[in-house]
C-alpha positions as CSV (number, residue, x, y, z in Angstrom):
1,M,-0.1,0.3,0.1
2,I,0.9,3.8,-0.6
3,A,-0.8,6.7,0.9
4,S,-1.3,10.0,-0.7
5,G,-2.7,13.7,1.3
6,Q,-4.5,15.7,-1.2
7,K,-5.3,19.5,-0.9
8,G,-8.9,20.6,-0.3
9,S,-10.8,22.5,-3.5
10,I,-9.9,26.0,-4.2
11,Y,-12.7,26.1,-6.6
12,K,-15.5,24.5,-4.3
13,N,-16.9,25.5,-1.6
14,I,-15.4,22.3,0.4
15,S,-12.3,22.5,1.9
16,D,-12.1,18.1,2.6
17,A,-8.4,16.9,2.1
18,P,-9.3,13.0,1.5
19,V,-6.3,10.6,2.0
20,I,-6.3,7.8,-0.6
21,V,-5.2,5.2,0.3
22,W,-3.5,3.0,-3.4
23,D,-2.7,-0.8,-3.9
24,Y,0.5,-0.2,-5.5
25,A,0.5,-3.6,-7.6
26,N,-2.2,-2.8,-9.2
27,K,-2.1,1.2,-9.0
28,K,-5.9,1.5,-7.7
29,P,-7.3,3.0,-5.0
30,I,-8.4,0.8,-2.1
31,F,-9.7,3.5,0.2
32,Q,-10.5,7.3,0.0
33,L,-10.3,8.6,4.0
34,K,-12.1,11.5,5.1
35,G,-11.5,13.8,7.8
36,L,-8.8,15.9,7.0
37,Q,-9.6,19.5,6.2
38,I,-7.6,22.3,4.0
39,D,-4.7,19.5,3.7
40,A,-3.3,16.5,4.5
41,K,0.4,17.7,6.0
42,M,1.8,14.6,7.5
43,L,1.2,10.2,6.8
44,S,2.6,7.5,8.7
45,F,1.9,3.9,8.6
46,S,2.1,1.2,11.7
47,P,5.1,-0.7,11.4
48,D,2.9,-3.4,10.6
49,D,0.9,-1.7,8.0
50,K,-2.6,-2.0,9.8
51,Y,-3.0,1.8,10.5
52,L,-2.5,4.9,8.8
53,A,-2.2,7.9,10.7
54,A,-3.0,11.7,8.9
55,Y,-2.5,14.8,10.3
56,G,-4.2,17.8,8.7
57,G,-4.5,21.4,8.3
58,N,-7.1,22.0,10.3
59,N,-4.9,20.8,13.4
60,M,-7.0,17.1,12.9
61,L,-5.1,14.2,13.7
62,V,-7.2,10.9,12.3
63,I,-6.1,7.1,12.6
64,W,-7.2,4.7,10.3
65,D,-7.9,1.0,10.2
66,C,-6.0,0.1,6.6
67,R,-8.1,-3.6,6.7
68,D,-11.5,-1.8,6.3
69,G,-10.9,2.0,6.3
70,T,-12.3,3.4,9.6
71,A,-11.6,5.9,11.4
72,I,-10.2,4.5,14.9
73,H,-9.1,7.6,16.8
74,T,-9.7,11.2,16.0
75,R,-8.2,14.6,17.8
76,V,-8.2,18.5,17.6
77,F,-5.1,19.7,19.1
78,E,-4.8,23.6,20.0
79,F,-1.5,24.1,18.3
80,P,-0.4,22.5,15.3
81,L,2.4,19.7,15.4
82,S,5.2,19.6,13.9
83,V,6.0,15.4,13.9
84,I,3.9,12.5,14.0
85,S,5.3,9.1,13.7
86,W,4.8,5.3,15.1
87,G,7.6,3.9,17.8
88,Q,8.6,-0.1,18.9
89,M,5.2,-2.4,18.3
90,F,5.1,-5.0,21.4
91,T,3.8,-7.7,21.1
92,V,5.1,-9.6,24.2
93,K,2.1,-9.3,26.5
94,N,-1.1,-10.5,23.3
95,E,0.2,-11.1,19.9
96,K,-3.4,-11.1,18.5
97,H,-3.6,-7.3,19.9
98,P,-0.1,-5.5,19.9
99,S,0.6,-2.3,21.3
100,Y,1.9,0.3,19.3
101,I,4.0,3.7,20.5
102,F,2.9,6.7,18.6
103,V,4.6,10.1,19.0
104,M,3.7,13.7,17.9
105,S,5.3,16.7,18.7
106,N,4.8,20.6,18.5
107,N,7.1,23.5,18.5
């Protein structure tokens, strides 16, 4: 998979900035994910590629499940973020449901 972040339309009064997840081998879209406004500033896949985090111009962070395209977490921040990144994944306690480290920072 590969993900691309879009800008909102400058021609219509719609500032939705979808994130498109692509099947790289077939060069076809799998999901068009909604939730960001203005533009998609940062995208990051989890280490196992099960989740995609995206941050947009509306200071919204959305994490989607890449298996079905559902949003599993959303949050609006008061200040703009400068970094989003997945860290280490832990499967020691439960291999079926691993734990993830997710890092965010702002200036």
